[in-house]
SERO-4910 file (N, C-alpha, C, O; in steps of 0.05 Angstrom, whole numbers):
BEGIN
 pado doro    nc1    nc2    nc3   cac1   cac2   cac3    cc1    cc2    cc3    oc1    oc2    oc3
  Met    A   1410   4714    947   1378   4711    936   1361   4700    960   1374   4685    974
  His    A   1346   4702    965   1329   4701    994   1321   4665    983   1313   4656    961
  Trp    A   1326   4653   1010   1313   4622   1012   1294   4618    998   1295   4601    981
  Thr    A   1271   4633   1002   1243   4622    985   1241   4630    965   1222   4621    952
  Thr    A   1260   4652    950   1258   4648    919   1269   4622    911   1257   4605    897
  His    A   1300   4620    923   1305   4591    914   1295   4568    916   1305   4550    901
  Ile    A   1278   4562    932   1255   4539    938   1235   4544    917   1228   4525    903
  Ile    A   1224   4567    913   1203   4571    887   1207   4555    863   1193   4537    853
  Ile    A   1234   4567    856   1247   4568    830   1261   4541    830   1271   4531    809
  Gly    A   1261   4528    855   1275   4498    848   1257   4482    840   1260   4462    826
  Ala    A   1225   4497    857   1200   4472    851   1193   4478    826   1184   4458    815
  Asn    A   1194   4500    810   1191   4503    793   1205   4497    770   1193   4496    749
  Leu    A   1227   4492    772   1248   4477    752   1246   4442    756   1253   4426    738
  Gly    A   1239   4436    771   1226   4407    779   1210   4403    762   1217   4391    742
  Lys    A   1184   4413    765   1164   4410    751   1164   4418    726   1142   4412    718
  Ala    A   1177   4429    710   1192   4429    683   1209   4414    666   1213   4414    642
  Leu    A   1221   4400    691   1242   4383    690   1220   4346    691   1227   4326    678
  Gly    A   1204   4344    702   1200   4327    704   1209   4298    719   1194   4280    727
  Asn    A   1239   4301    719   1256   4281    738   1272   4283    755   1295   4291    750
  Pro    A   1265   4276    780   1268   4288    808   1303   4281    804   1313   4300    817
  Ala    A   1328   4264    794   1350   4261    801   1361   4285    788   1378   4299    800
  Leu    A   1350   4293    756   1357   4321    746   1346   4346    757   1358   4368    757
  Ala    A   1321   4341    767   1313   4369    778   1334   4376    806   1343   4398    812
  Gly    A   1339   4351    819   1358   4364    840   1387   4375    835   1395   4393    850
  Ser    A   1403   4364    814   1421   4370    803   1424   4397    794   1440   4413    803
  Val    A   1403   4403    772   1400   4431    763   1387   4446    783   1390   4470    777
  Ser    A   1374   4445    801   1361   4467    821   1398   4465    835   1417   4479    828
  Phe    A   1400   4451    849   1429   4454    863   1443   4475    851   1444   4495    864
  Phe    A   1457   4475    824   1467   4482    807   1459   4519    808   1473   4540    807
  Ser    A   1432   4513    811   1424   4547    799   1414   4559    814   1396   4574    806
  His    A   1421   4557    844   1434   4568    864   1451   4587    864   1447   4610    872
  Ala    A   1481   4577    849   1502   4599    850   1494   4613    822   1514   4628    817
  Ile    A   1474   4617    801   1466   4627    788   1449   4647    798   1457   4670    799
  Leu    A   1426   4642    805   1409   4660    824   1426   4680    841   1423   4704    841
  Asp    A   1444   4667    855   1462   4686    880   1475   4705    875   1477   4725    890
  Ala    A   1491   4701    843   1501   4722    821   1494   4743    812   1507   4761    802
  Ile    A   1462   4741    818   1447   4761    805   1445   4789    829   1435   4787    852
  Pro    A   1456   4814    816   1451   4832    844   1424   4827    861   1401   4824    853
  His    A   1431   4828    882   1401   4824    902   1403   4839    936   1418   4858    943
  His    A   1390   4828    946   1402   4844    981   1389   4826    992   1367   4814    990
  Asp    A   1418   4827   1012   1409   4801   1026   1404   4822   1054   1407   4846   1057
  Pro    A   1393   4800   1077   1382   4809   1102   1405   4819   1126   1423   4802   1133
  Asn    A   1405   4843   1136   1431   4847   1148   1419   4835   1183   1434   4835   1203
  His    A   1400   4829   1184   1395   4827   1205   1377   4796   1213   1370   4783   1194
  Asn    A   1372   4787   1242   1368   4757   1241   1328   4759   1234   1311   4742   1229
  Ile    A   1327   4791   1238   1281   4794   1234   1291   4774   1205   1287   4750   1205
  Gly    A   1301   4786   1187   1301   4791   1159   1302   4758   1146   1288   4749   1128
  Asn    A   1324   4744   1162   1329   4715   1162   1310   4704   1161   1300   4693   1141
  Leu    A   1298   4707   1191   1279   4693   1201   1251   4689   1190   1239   4667   1188
  Ile    A   1243   4714   1181   1214   4717   1165   1216   4699   1140   1199   4683   1133
  Asp    A   1243   4704   1123   1256   4692   1093   1255   4665   1106   1251   4651   1086
  Ser    A   1256   4645   1130   1269   4621   1135   1238   4612   1132   1229   4597   1115
  Ile    A   1221   4627   1158   1200   4610   1164   1182   4616   1133   1167   4599   1125
  Leu    A   1185   4636   1120   1161   4624   1096   1169   4610   1072   1156   4599   1054
  Gly    A   1200   4613   1076   1209   4581   1053   1203   4553   1073   1204   4529   1065
  Gly    A   1199   4560   1093   1197   4530   1104   1174   4520   1110   1170   4497   1118
  Leu    A   1153   4543   1106   1123   4540   1095   1120   4537   1074   1103   4520   1070
  Ile    A   1130   4549   1049   1132   4531   1025   1140   4513   1020   1129   4503   1001
  Leu    A   1160   4499   1031   1175   4472   1033   1162   4447   1040   1163   4426   1028
  Cys    A   1148   4455   1066   1127   4440   1074   1102   4430   1059   1094   4407   1056
  Tyr    A   1092   4455   1048   1073   4447   1025   1077   4433   1003   1057   4420    995
  Ile    A   1101   4433    990   1106   4423    971   1111   4394    971   1107   4377    953
  Lys    A   1122   4393    999   1125   4367   1012   1094   4349   1018   1088   4327   1008
  Val    A   1081   4363   1034   1056   4350   1039   1042   4337   1008   1033   4315   1003
  Arg    A   1044   4368    987   1027   4359    963   1041   4337    946   1033   4333    923
  Asn    A   1067   4320    960   1078   4301    948   1075   4282    946   1076   4266    927
  Glu    A   1066   4277    980   1048   4262    994   1023   4248    980   1019   4225    973
  Asn    A   1006   4272    977    983   4265    964    982   4268    942    957   4269    941
  Glu    A    990   4270    916   1001   4259    892   1016   4239    885   1006   4219    875
  Lys    A   1039   4241    889   1057   4218    880   1057   4207    854   1048   4188    841
  Ser    A   1075   4230    851   1071   4235    817   1099   4240    809   1112   4256    822
  Pro    A   1108   4230    794   1137   4238    787   1142   4277    777   1164   4288    775
  Val    A   1118   4290    774   1124   4316    770   1123   4325    799   1142   4339    805
  Ser    A   1106   4320    816   1103   4328    850   1133   4316    861   1143   4329    879
  Ser    A   1145   4295    851   1172   4294    870   1194   4304    860   1213   4304    875
  Ser    A   1196   4311    841   1212   4330    811   1204   4356    825   1226   4363    835
  Ala    A   1190   4371    830   1187   4397    843   1198   4398    873   1210   4417    882
  Leu    A   1194   4376    887   1197   4373    918   1235   4368    921   1251   4377    937
  Ser    A   1239   4350    898   1274   4349    901   1284   4379    885   1306   4389    892
  Gly    A   1271   4389    870   1281   4414    855   1286   4443    883   1302   4462    887
  Ala    A   1264   4432    897   1264   4456    919   1281   4459    939   1291   4479    950
  Phe    A   1285   4426    944   1301   4427    966   1325   4425    956   1339   4435    975
  Phe    A   1341   4419    939   1370   4415    925   1372   4451    921   1392   4462    930
  Ser    A   1350   4469    906   1361   4491    910   1356   4507    929   1358   4532    927
  Ala    A   1346   4492    952   1348   4511    982   1372   4503    996   1383   4518   1012
  Leu    A   1382   4475    991   1406   4459   1002   1425   4480   1013   1427   4486   1037
  Pro    A   1436   4489    995   1468   4503    999   1455   4536   1026   1476   4548   1034
  Asp    A   1441   4543   1033   1434   4562   1047   1427   4547   1066   1410   4559   1079
  Phe    A   1435   4522   1077   1434   4508   1104   1457   4519   1116   1452   4524   1139
  Glu    A   1479   4525   1112   1503   4529   1121   1498   4555   1125   1503   4553   1149
  Leu    A   1494   4575   1123   1481   4603   1133   1469   4600   1160   1477   4615   1177
  Val    A   1448   4580   1166   1437   4576   1193   1462   4584   1218   1459   4588   1243
  Val    A   1485   4584   1204   1509   4591   1225   1508   4612   1233   1501   4616   1256
  Lys    A   1513   4632   1217   1506   4665   1220   1479   4671   1231   1478   4696   1233
  Val    A   1459   4660   1238   1442   4663   1264   1456   4654   1298   1449   4665   1319
  Phe    A   1472   4639   1296   1485   4634   1327   1513   4644   1333   1525   4646   1354
  Ala    A   1520   4651   1305   1558   4668   1303   1558   4691   1287   1538   4703   1280
  Asp    A   1580   4697   1282   1591   4715   1262   1610   4708   1246   1630   4722   1242
  Pro    A   1606   4683   1235   1641   4669   1226   1637   4689   1198   1622   4701   1184
  Arg    A   1670   4681   1204   1680   4693   1170   1674   4677   1142   1671   4653   1138
  Glu    A   1674   4698   1125   1668   4692   1096   1680   4671   1086   1667   4658   1070
  Glu    A   1703   4663   1093   1720   4635   1086   1714   4621   1090   1722   4600   1080
  Ala    A   1690   4622   1115   1678   4591   1138   1663   4580   1115   1660   4556   1114
  Phe    A   1656   4591   1101   1634   4579   1085   1642   4556   1060   1666   4553   1054
  Phe    A   1628   4545   1050   1634   4516   1027   1621   4530   1008   1639   4532    990
  Phe    A   1598   4541    999   1586   4540    969   1602   4571    965   1605   4590    980
  Pro    A   1611   4568    937   1619   4591    923   1604   4621    932   1615   4641    943
  Thr    A   1579   4618    924   1561   4650    928   1570   4656    955   1579   4679    957
  His    A   1571   4643    972   1571   4643   1006   1600   4649   1007   1605   4671   1019
  Asn    A   1622   4637    998   1653   4655   1018   1662   4669    999   1687   4667    995
  Gly    A   1649   4684    984   1660   4703    962   1681   4691    946   1701   4706    946
  Glu    A   1683   4670    932   1685   4668    903   1677   4670    885   1690   4669    864
  Ile    A   1643   4672    887   1626   4689    870   1610   4709    883   1590   4705    896
  Arg    A   1621   4734    878   1602   4747    893   1583   4765    863   1583   4768    839
  His    A   1572   4770    881   1547   4792    868   1536   4822    880   1534   4828    904
  Gly    A   1531   4835    860   1517   4861    870   1502   4868    886   1484   4851    887
  Arg    A   1496   4893    909   1480   4895    921   1466   4919    909   1472   4939    897
  Ile    A   1436   4905    919   1414   4934    910   1397   4929    934   1402   4908    945
  Asn    A   1379   4942    943   1359   4954    958   1332   4930    967   1323   4913    952
  Leu    A   1327   4932    984   1303   4907    992   1278   4916    967   1267   4900    952
  Phe    A   1274   4936    967   1252   4938    942   1262   4935    919   1246   4920    907
  His    A   1281   4940    904   1284   4938    883   1287   4904    882   1273   4893    865
  Ser    A   1304   4887    898   1307   4862    906   1277   4848    906   1275   4825    897
  Leu    A   1263   4856    913   1239   4845    922   1218   4841    883   1203   4823    877
  Ile    A   1221   4857    872   1219   4869    845   1222   4847    828   1205   4833    817
  Leu    A   1258   4848    827   1273   4827    818   1260   4799    817   1247   4788    799
  Glu    A   1267   4789    846   1251   4759    852   1227   4757    846   1220   4736    835
  Ser    A   1214   4771    849   1183   4765    838   1193   4761    805   1195   4739    796
  Ala    A   1198   4780    792   1194   4772    765   1218   4748    751   1217   4739    728
  Ile    A   1241   4742    775   1244   4711    765   1233   4697    774   1238   4674    768
  Val    A   1210   4701    795   1197   4669    803   1178   4675    791   1173   4652    783
  Ala    A   1153   4695    779   1137   4690    759   1148   4680    733   1134   4664    720
  Ala    A   1172   4688    722   1180   4674    694   1188   4641    700   1184   4623    684
  Ser    A   1196   4638    721   1189   4605    723   1166   4588    732   1165   4564    735
  Leu    A   1147   4608    734   1123   4591    741   1107   4590    718   1090   4573    713
  Ile    A   1117   4621    692   1100   4607    666   1117   4594    655   1106   4585    635
  Ala    A   1144   4586    658   1161   4565    643   1160   4534    650   1169   4516    636
  Ala    A   1144   4531    675   1144   4512    696   1115   4500    679   1114   4479    667
  Arg    A   1092   4520    682   1073   4517    667   1063   4508    643   1043   4494    637
  Phe    A   1091   4522    625   1088   4523    594   1105   4484    590   1097   4465    578
  Leu    A   1123   4487    603   1142   4461    596   1126   4431    610   1132   4409    602
  Gly    A   1114   4434    625   1101   4416    638   1078   4412    623   1071   4388    625
  Lys    A   1059   4429    607   1038   4429    588   1049   4406    563   1040   4384    555
  Arg    A   1075   4421    555   1083   4406    532   1095   4376    544   1097   4358    527
  Arg    A   1100   4371    563   1110   4343    569   1085   4327    570   1089   4309    553
  Gln    A   1066   4324    578   1043   4319    570   1025   4304    545   1021   4318    525
  Pro    A   1016   4280    543   1005   4273    529    985   4288    511    966   4297    525
  Ile    A    983   4292    487    957   4301    484    940   4284    472    943   4270    452
  Ser    A    914   4288    491    888   4262    482    878   4275    469    880   4300    468
  Ala    A    861   4257    454    842   4263    422    812   4267    438    792   4272    425
***
């Protein structure tokens, strides 16, 4: 799965859960679930660079929003985004070297958990659908958690 997708889904999980510690834990494990879904991995550094820049900008936006709002929900979104993205930091090594798959720690990166491969177009459609579902779920669950005013 693309790094940007992990960040957005992690943030939405955080918003839905409303608890930074729970959001971080669930989002970290969501990384493996998302990576197990068939998807397209960039074959070259340009694709990784574009995904990294976009994901980094979104992560910065979530961080700035958290600083401005200082609410449990925004803290949970930041925790979810960060911990969902955390396993992919080990993939930065691929930009500077060509490590063997076994050198990675995370099970979806070292081959212990495999995923099917689909083309970029289908991967973007699938990832967009998953992101949209996570946005809807976060909005719905977030509203249910808020007290109803008279």
